[in-house]
C-alpha positions as CSV (number, residue, x, y, z in Angstrom):
1,X,0.1,0.0,-0.1
2,X,1.4,3.1,-1.1
3,X,1.9,5.9,2.1
4,X,1.4,9.1,2.2
5,X,3.4,11.8,2.7
6,X,3.3,11.9,6.4
7,X,3.2,8.0,6.9
8,X,6.4,8.0,4.8
9,X,8.1,10.4,7.2
10,X,7.2,8.1,10.2
11,X,8.4,5.2,8.4
12,X,11.7,6.9,8.0
13,X,12.1,8.2,11.1
14,X,14.2,5.0,12.5
15,X,15.3,1.8,10.1
16,X,14.9,-0.2,13.2
17,X,11.8,-1.1,15.8
18,X,11.4,1.7,18.3
19,X,10.2,0.2,21.8
20,X,7.5,1.5,23.9
21,X,7.5,-1.2,26.9
22,X,10.3,-2.5,28.8
23,X,13.2,-3.2,26.9
24,X,13.7,-6.3,29.0
25,X,11.0,-8.0,26.9
26,X,12.4,-8.0,23.3
27,X,10.6,-8.6,20.0
28,X,11.3,-11.7,19.9
29,X,9.1,-12.3,22.9
30,X,6.2,-10.6,21.5
31,X,3.6,-12.6,19.1
32,X,0.2,-11.4,17.5
33,X,-3.0,-11.6,18.5
34,X,-6.5,-11.5,17.3
35,X,-9.2,-10.1,19.6
36,X,-11.7,-8.8,16.3
37,X,-15.2,-10.1,16.3
38,X,-14.0,-12.6,14.2
39,X,-12.2,-14.4,16.5
40,X,-14.6,-17.4,17.9
41,X,-12.4,-18.0,21.0
42,X,-13.7,-15.1,22.5
43,X,-17.1,-16.8,22.8
44,X,-15.8,-19.3,25.1
45,X,-15.8,-16.8,27.8
46,X,-17.2,-13.8,29.6
47,X,-16.0,-10.6,27.4
48,X,-17.5,-8.0,29.6
49,X,-15.2,-9.3,32.4
50,X,-11.9,-8.1,32.8
51,X,-10.3,-10.8,35.1
52,X,-11.8,-13.5,32.3
53,X,-10.0,-11.1,29.4
54,X,-6.6,-11.3,32.0
55,X,-7.0,-15.2,31.9
56,X,-7.6,-15.2,28.4
57,X,-4.7,-13.5,27.6
58,X,-2.3,-15.2,30.2
59,X,-3.3,-18.4,28.9
60,X,-2.8,-17.1,25.4
61,X,0.8,-15.9,26.0
62,X,1.5,-18.9,28.1
63,X,1.0,-21.4,24.8
64,X,2.9,-18.9,22.7
65,X,5.6,-19.0,25.3
66,X,5.8,-15.3,24.7
67,X,5.8,-11.9,27.3
68,X,3.7,-9.7,25.0
69,X,0.3,-9.8,22.8
70,X,0.1,-7.0,20.3
71,X,-2.1,-5.9,17.5
72,X,-5.2,-4.1,16.7
73,X,-4.8,-1.5,14.2
74,X,-8.2,-0.9,12.3
75,X,-9.5,-3.9,14.1
76,X,-13.0,-4.2,14.4
77,X,-14.3,-5.3,18.0
78,X,-17.3,-6.3,19.7
79,X,-15.4,-5.8,23.0
80,X,-16.8,-2.3,23.6
81,X,-20.3,-3.3,23.5
82,X,-19.8,-4.1,27.3
83,X,-19.7,0.1,27.6
84,X,-22.6,2.4,27.2
85,X,-19.7,4.7,26.7
86,X,-19.4,3.3,23.2
87,X,-22.4,1.3,22.3
88,X,-24.4,2.8,19.8
89,X,-28.0,2.0,18.1
90,X,-26.5,2.6,14.7
91,X,-24.1,0.3,13.3
92,X,-22.2,2.8,11.0
93,X,-22.5,5.1,14.0
94,X,-20.9,2.7,16.8
95,X,-17.4,3.3,18.0
96,X,-15.9,0.1,17.2
97,X,-12.8,0.2,14.9
98,X,-9.6,0.4,16.8
99,X,-7.0,3.4,16.1
100,X,-4.0,2.1,18.0
101,X,-2.1,-0.8,18.5
102,X,-2.4,-2.6,21.8
103,X,0.6,-4.4,23.9
104,X,-1.1,-7.0,26.0
105,X,1.2,-7.8,29.0
106,X,1.4,-7.4,33.0
107,X,0.4,-4.6,35.3
108,X,3.3,-2.4,36.1
109,X,5.3,-2.9,32.9
110,X,7.2,-0.2,32.0
111,X,6.3,2.3,29.7
112,X,8.8,4.2,27.2
113,X,8.8,7.9,25.5
114,X,8.8,6.3,21.6
115,X,10.8,9.0,20.4
116,X,11.5,12.3,22.3
117,X,8.6,14.6,23.4
118,X,7.2,16.9,25.8
119,X,4.0,16.3,27.7
120,X,1.7,17.9,26.2
121,X,-1.3,17.0,28.3
122,X,-2.6,13.8,30.8
123,X,-5.6,13.0,32.2
124,X,-7.4,10.2,34.1
125,X,-10.6,9.4,31.9
126,X,-12.7,7.2,33.9
127,X,-15.5,6.1,32.1
128,X,-15.9,2.4,31.7
129,X,-14.1,1.3,28.8
130,X,-12.2,4.4,28.8
131,X,-8.3,4.6,28.8
132,X,-8.0,5.7,32.2
133,X,-5.1,7.4,33.0
134,X,-3.5,8.7,29.6
135,X,-0.4,10.6,28.8
136,X,0.4,12.3,25.4
137,X,3.4,13.4,24.1
138,X,3.6,16.0,21.7
139,X,6.9,15.6,18.9
140,X,8.3,18.2,16.5
141,X,10.7,16.6,14.0
142,X,11.6,18.2,10.6
143,X,8.7,19.9,9.5
144,X,6.1,18.1,11.4
145,X,4.6,18.3,14.5
146,X,2.6,15.4,15.9
147,X,1.7,13.1,18.9
148,X,1.9,10.1,20.6
149,X,-0.9,9.0,23.3
150,X,-0.1,6.2,26.0
151,X,-3.5,4.8,27.5
152,X,-4.6,2.3,30.2
153,X,-1.7,3.3,32.6
154,X,-1.6,3.5,36.3
155,X,-2.5,6.4,38.5
156,X,1.2,6.8,39.6
157,X,2.2,7.5,36.2
158,X,0.4,10.7,36.3
159,X,0.8,11.8,40.0
160,X,3.8,13.7,39.7
161,X,4.1,14.7,36.0
162,X,3.8,18.2,34.6
163,X,2.4,19.6,31.2
164,X,5.8,20.4,29.4
165,X,7.7,17.5,31.1
166,X,10.6,16.5,28.4
167,X,11.6,12.7,28.1
168,X,14.0,11.2,25.7
169,X,13.5,8.2,23.4
170,X,13.1,5.2,25.3
171,X,12.7,6.7,28.7
172,X,10.3,5.2,31.0
173,X,7.2,7.8,31.5
174,X,4.8,5.4,33.1
175,X,3.5,1.9,33.9
176,X,1.0,-0.2,33.1
177,X,-2.1,0.1,35.2
178,X,-4.8,-2.6,36.2
179,X,-8.6,-3.0,35.9
180,X,-9.4,-0.9,38.9
181,X,-8.5,2.1,37.1
182,X,-7.6,1.3,33.6
183,X,-11.0,1.4,32.0
184,X,-12.1,-2.1,33.1
185,X,-9.4,-4.0,30.9
186,X,-6.8,-6.5,31.5
187,X,-3.7,-5.0,31.7
188,X,-2.2,-3.3,28.3
189,X,-0.6,-0.4,26.4
190,X,-2.7,1.6,23.7
191,X,-0.4,3.4,21.6
192,X,-1.8,5.9,18.9
193,X,0.0,8.5,16.8
194,X,-2.3,11.4,16.2
195,X,-1.3,13.8,13.6
196,X,-3.9,16.4,14.4
197,X,-5.3,16.3,18.4
198,X,-8.2,18.6,17.3
199,X,-8.0,20.7,20.8
200,X,-8.2,17.5,23.0
201,X,-6.3,17.5,26.1
202,X,-5.3,14.1,27.9
203,X,-7.7,12.4,25.6
204,X,-8.5,11.6,22.2
205,X,-10.7,8.8,20.2
206,X,-9.2,5.3,20.2
207,X,-11.8,3.9,18.4
208,X,-13.8,5.1,15.2
209,X,-17.4,4.4,13.6
210,X,-17.1,3.2,10.2
211,X,-18.8,6.5,9.3
212,X,-15.8,8.4,10.2
213,X,-13.4,6.1,9.6
214,X,-11.6,7.5,6.6
215,X,-10.5,10.7,8.6
216,X,-9.5,8.8,11.3
217,X,-7.0,6.5,9.1
218,X,-5.7,9.9,7.7
219,X,-5.1,11.3,11.0
220,X,-4.0,8.4,13.4
221,X,-1.7,6.3,11.1
222,X,-0.6,2.7,11.7
223,X,1.8,3.1,15.0
224,X,4.0,0.3,13.4
225,X,5.4,2.8,10.9
226,X,7.4,3.5,14.4
227,X,7.6,0.3,16.2
228,X,8.0,-1.9,13.4
229,X,6.5,-4.9,15.2
230,X,4.7,-6.2,12.1
231,X,7.0,-7.2,8.9
């Protein structure tokens, strides 16, 4: 697929993978996971239960003998139907298409700044099914100004944070939270690239409706352009 200029710029920032979680977890310990609405395994447990999700992820990783399960960009999911915050009457308006990459691993896993940047904003997004504690970094490279979002963090991650704080590439900025604070999910990082933040602060849509997908695909390109987890 041909890349647009912004995507090409992102892809050229680094020829090697950029890590966004603990460097003690090498890419050889990553495995892809499918949690789309086509995965029939999800019919075998209560997808409204964060503890059932955590058991499913743990068993999946154990079976694969891996530490991190990743994936989800533009994946259509039924998972969000459990939350009134996302569920709508119209199928076209229902926000269920995922705009970031998820990295599923244990709570308290260290989260890293994917690139040098400053804290644009942060927030505790408390809605059921939302991000929980969230950090957005602002990056200025060459002629581009863009943002990276880190969601489902621990409350400690934002307690001593200040807007304008600078983090270098690969520096620890946070840790993953558990279901009690992260929107009621199994522990994972939601990582997303955003071109135009549209005046949001500490938050930005992480899932899109089918109706709005054209805009969000342009504004939130594939995070794999930086992470290079997927060949």
